C-alpha positions in Angstrom: -25.2 16.9 -33.2 -28.2 15.0 -34.4 -30.5 16.7 -36.9 -33.7 15.5 -38.5 -35.3 17.7 -41.1 -38.7 16.9 -42.7 -39.9 18.1 -46.1 -42.6 17.4 -48.6 -45.7 18.5 -46.8 -48.3 20.7 -48.4 -51.9 21.0 -49.4 -53.5 18.2 -51.4 -57.1 17.3 -52.2 -58.8 14.2 -50.8 -57.6 11.2 -52.7 -54.3 12.8 -53.6 -50.7 11.8 -52.6 -47.7 13.3 -51.0 -44.2 12.0 -50.4 -42.5 13.1 -47.2 -38.8 13.0 -46.7 -36.6 13.1 -43.6 -33.0 14.1 -44.0 -30.7 13.1 -41.1 -27.3 14.0 -39.9 -25.2 13.1 -36.8 -26.2 9.4 -36.7 -25.0 6.2 -38.3 -28.2 6.2 -40.4 -27.8 2.6 -41.7 -28.0 1.4 -38.0 -30.9 3.6 -37.0 -34.6 2.6 -36.8 -36.7 5.5 -38.3 -40.2 6.4 -37.4 -42.9 8.8 -38.6 -45.5 10.3 -36.2 -48.2 12.8 -36.7 -50.0 15.3 -34.5 -53.2 17.3 -34.8 -53.3 20.4 -32.7 -54.9 19.7 -29.4 -54.3 15.9 -29.7 -51.6 13.6 -28.8 -48.8 12.7 -31.2 -49.5 9.3 -32.8 -47.4 6.7 -34.4 -47.7 6.4 -38.2 -44.9 4.1 -39.5 -41.6 2.5 -38.7 -38.7 1.1 -40.6 -35.9 -0.8 -38.9 -32.3 -0.7 -39.8 -32.7 -4.0 -41.7 -35.8 -2.7 -43.6 -38.6 -4.3 -41.6 -41.7 -2.0 -41.7 -44.7 -1.6 -39.5 -47.7 0.7 -39.7 -50.5 2.1 -37.6 -53.9 0.6 -38.2 -55.3 3.7 -39.8 -52.8 3.6 -42.6 -54.8 0.7 -44.2 -52.2 0.1 -46.9 -52.2 3.7 -48.1 -48.8 4.7 -46.8 -45.3 3.2 -47.5 -42.2 3.9 -45.4 -38.8 3.5 -47.0 -35.2 4.4 -46.5 -32.2 5.4 -48.6 -29.0 4.5 -46.7 -26.9 6.1 -49.4 -28.5 9.5 -48.8 -29.3 9.1 -45.0 -33.0 9.8 -45.7 -36.3 8.2 -44.8 -39.4 8.6 -46.8 -43.1 8.3 -46.3 -45.2 7.9 -49.4 -48.8 8.7 -48.7 -51.6 7.8 -51.1 -55.3 8.1 -51.0 -55.1 10.9 -48.5 -58.2 11.8 -46.5 -59.0 15.0 -44.6 -58.5 13.0 -41.4 -54.8 12.7 -42.4 -54.4 16.4 -41.9 -51.6 16.9 -39.3 -48.0 17.9 -38.7 -45.9 14.9 -39.6 -42.7 14.3 -37.6 -39.6 12.2 -38.2 -38.2 10.4 -35.2 -35.3 8.2 -34.2 -33.9 6.9 -31.0 -30.1 7.0 -31.2 -27.8 6.1 -28.3 -30.8 6.0 -25.9 -31.9 9.5 -26.8 -35.0 10.4 -28.7 -34.7 12.9 -31.5 -37.4 14.7 -33.5 -37.6 16.9 -36.4 -39.6 20.1 -36.5 -42.3 18.6 -38.6 -43.9 19.2 -41.9 -47.6 20.2 -42.3 -49.9 18.1 -44.4 -53.3 19.5 -45.2 -55.9 17.4 -47.0 -58.9 19.3 -48.3 -62.3 17.6 -48.8 
């Protein structure tokens, strides 16, 4: 069974930083592309960042160099380092992967940025 578990969310002041982590099981992690999405209540879930199995990264435009996605293939985890956080970054952040043609999501971790 595939499981994705996010951690690292919390309350931070504007300009602060958080590091999210996504622990995975049930997949060949080194072969999986990993994504982070976020969702504000009442709005659509939106793409944040992606790291491919070979380490190629891509980001949503709003990231503006503030976030860094990474992966640790020895621990089967993906990370999202978020710096210079803004109140507009407040959302539930989800880890995602598509494995064997199925889409898998974690339950999310809440990030709240106060002004």
